[in-house]
C-alpha positions, -999 to +999 in steps of 0.1 A: +778-451-667+800-457-635+787-472-605+792-453-573+795-467-536+785-445-509+797-450-475+780-436-446+794-436-407+783-462-381+760-443-364+741-435-395+737-471-407+726-478-371+695-450-368+688-460-404+683-497-398+665-493-366+645-467-380+631-495-416+633-528-388+606-503-366+585-494-396+587-525-413+577-545-385+544-526-379+531-531-415+493-545-414+496-576-437+512-559-462+486-535-466+490-499-470+469-479-441+441-458-457+424-423-445+395-438-448+405-466-417+424-442-400+394-423-390+375-450-375+399-448-349+379-415-337+353-436-327+377-457-304+384-451-269+410-426-263+415-403-234+406-373-245+373-386-258+374-406-224+375-373-204+344-356-224+323-387-219+330-388-185+322-350-176+290-359-198+281-387-172+287-366-143+260-343-161+237-376-166+244-382-127+237-347-116+203-347-136+194-379-120+202-366-087+182-331-094+154-349-101+154-373-070+151-342-046+107-354-052+110-391-050+097-412-018+115-416+007+106-442+035+128-444+070+129-463+094+136-453+130+137-469+167+140-450+199+148-459+230+140-431+256+125-426+289+091-398+291+068-391+320+034-384+316+016-347+323-012-366+349-004-362+386+014-388+404+027-406+371+063-421+373+090-412+347+096-446+325+104-462+292+089-451+260+105-471+234+089-471+202+098-481+166+086-456+134+082-463+098+080-431+082+068-428+042+072-394+030+066-376-002+073-342-015+042-329-036+054-294-045+079-273-038+075-240-053+102-243-082+128-256-068+128-291-083+117-280-116+146-253-122+170-279-106+163-305-131+159-277-158+196-267-150+211-304-151+193-312-182+207-282-202+243-289-188+235-321-200+230-312-234+258-290-233+282-318-225+265-339-255+276-309-277+310-309-262+310-347-268+305-341-304+329-317-306+355-335-294+348-368-320+351-342-344+388-329-332+398-364-328+391-366-367+410-335-376+437-343-356+444-381-372+439-363-406+467-340-399+489-367-386+481-387-414+493-362-438+522-354-420+534-386-425+526-383-463+543-352-464+579-364-446+579-396-469+582-371-497+603-346-482+626-378-474+629-387-514+636-353-520+666-349-496+676-383-505+679-376-542+697-341-535+721-358-511+731-385-535+736-353-563+761-339-543+777-370-533+786-376-568+792-341-572+820-348-541+831-380-555+839-363-591+858-338-572+878-362-559+890-372-591+895-338-604+916-330-572+940-362-578+942-353-612+951-315-601+926-299-619+903-288-585+915-268-560+914-279-521+895-254-511+868-263-542+865-300-528+863-287-495+833-268-506+820-296-522+822-324-489+808-296-469+775-293-487+772-332-492+774-332-451+749-303-452+723-323-472+737-356-456+723-342-424+697-328-440+684-362-451+687-381-420+667-354-404+639-364-430+643-397-423+641-393-380+608-374-391+593-403-411+593-422-380+585-393-357+554-384-375+541-423-375+548-421-340+522-392-337+497-409-358+497-438-340+497-419-306+468-397-324+445-431-330+454-442-297+476-475-312+512-464-295+538-486-311+516-499-344+535-479-368+523-479-405+547-488-431+526-479-458+502-451-462+478-447-489+475-411-505+439-398-504+420-385-534+404-359-513+375-355-537+357-328-516+386-303-524+367-300-558+337-287-544+324-248-547+326-227-518+296-209-506+300-173-500+305-157-463+273-144-457+255-176-463+273-189-433+264-161-409+231-181-402+249-215-396+274-198-368+243-202-340+245-239-348+278-239-340+287-271-308+306-244-291+281-216-293+253-242-286+273-256-254+279-220-240+243-212-244+234-242-225+257-234-195+241-199-199+208-215-196+218-237-164+232-210-147+196-187-153+181-223-137+202-226-108+194-185-100+156-197-102+161-227-082+180-202-054+155-180-054+130-208-049+148-218-015+125-192+003+092-208-007+070-229+014+073-270+009+043-292+006+050-328+019+027-358+025+036-383+053+025-417+063+036-428+095+032-462+114+047-468+151+050-496+173+056-491+211+072-510+236+063-509+272+047-473+269+029-460+299+018-431+284-018-426+269-005-417+236-005-446+208-006-435+176+000-469+155-004-454+123-005-416+111-012-396+077-011-358+071+002-330+046+030-307+059+036-275+051+071-265+057+082-224+051+117-213+060+114-177+076+147-175+084+179-189+065+206-164+073+230-152+051+238-185+034+213-185+002+217-149-001+254-158-009+248-187-033+225-164-054+250-140-054+277-164-064+255-178-091+243-141-108+282-134-110+286-167-127+260-159-147+274-126-159+308-144-166+288-165-189+273-138-206+307-124-216+322-155-227+293-164-247+296-134-267+333-133-268+329-170-287+307-159-310+326-132-326+352-158-324+335-182-342+326-160-366+363-145-371+372-182-372+348-189-402+357-160-420+392-168-415+387-206-428+370-197-454+396-172-470+421-197-465+400-222-485+395-200-510+430-187-514+445-228-512+413-233-542+421-208-565+455-193-561+477-219-541+465-250-562+474-232-597+509-221-588+512-255-575+501-272-607+524-245-631+553-254-610+547-295-612+539-293-649+571-271-654+594-295-633+579-327-655+590-310-686+622-300-672+625-339-658+617-350-691+644-326-709+669-339-685+664-372-693+670-368-728+702-349-722+713-375-700+708-404-723+728-385-752+757-375-720+748-339-726+744-331-691+746-351-656+720-334-636+692-359-639+697-367-605+688-331-592+658-323-619+643-356-600+646-341-569+633-308-577+603-330-593+595-343-560+597-313-543+571-298-566+547-330-555+553-322-523+545-286-524+513-297-546+501-325-522+507-299-494+481-276-509+455-304-509+459-320-475+457-284-461+428-275-479+414-307-466+420-299-432+412-263-436+375-277-449+370-302-422+378-277-393+351-255-411+328-278-411+336-288-374+331-257-366+297-252-376+290-286-367+279-295-403+283-298-438+290-267-456+258-255-482+261-259-517+267-221-533+235-206-552+236-208-584+233-180-604 
């Protein structure tokens, strides 16, 4: 067996060196990154998560503001003014005063109650959107994690194919020097090697890019994991329920629940706007202090109940009500459309999971078993020097493993998306 030295271009060696240094420098105490540890980052601060949390906080602030409409208000008022009594011969003089006024709304005939209800419904919708955003973060991290694993397997397979191509090209040069091979055939071997070299280098770049995307998904930019542990994914073995059993769960989808809450908020805002034409009943307590007053009236303390009834407000309230009615009808249409889309997505994901679990997985297993047997045969032939295609056979074996693992990763992602869509774990199928 002859040792062969592969000479690569300088720019390729530089790229390989930089990639390897960057990845190896990010290793965390030599321990491979696990999927469970990567998914923990879904709860860590992230711009997408912070946006959802900020929207929830805004809704909470609106809810607090709506509930404060009937709060007690206390006002201190100072007046510098002049007045003249209606008594004959009275002069125009100073009538300065200081007033402390406390006012509390007792009943506004639906304005506050509907306003608070609308704000509370929006808060509940934002809470469900926040839960969905966390689920999407987990799915994104899981997808990026699997991309890294597939990129590593793809690099190993492409490296094997490139090595085999180089060895064929190297043997071709020897045969060409011995006048046993034409220049055209030698050029074909070299061109094939160069194509596979480019493909191998692209796979190496993908190793780094997928790690960069995983670090970004985990909100840890620049901390690239060198080694990742291949997860076992026991959830892929569970039996899948029938589509009919999932239909009742569609209404529990966080997206649909959020849509219903937004619709309820719009309905209560309309009721609040209609109540703007209703009277309002307030309690008032007033304390006054006068300086240099020449008028006879000097009410030091005053208390009472005030009934306010708006008789005419122009078209302002009517225009706001028309706008909210249009928004309500828009939300109704979006809710119906969303329900159909969620039902269709549920069916699509379930069919994909069934196809991966029952068909694609078996096909990939047959291919992997065949490649394992072919590899054993190639090793035996290589040992007795009957054939020299061991490297290519090993590459095909890695490709078969890549295909097998890719199906498991797709299945795990599909099931995770299905559970996130429904907002709960999949039910166990009924035993017949």
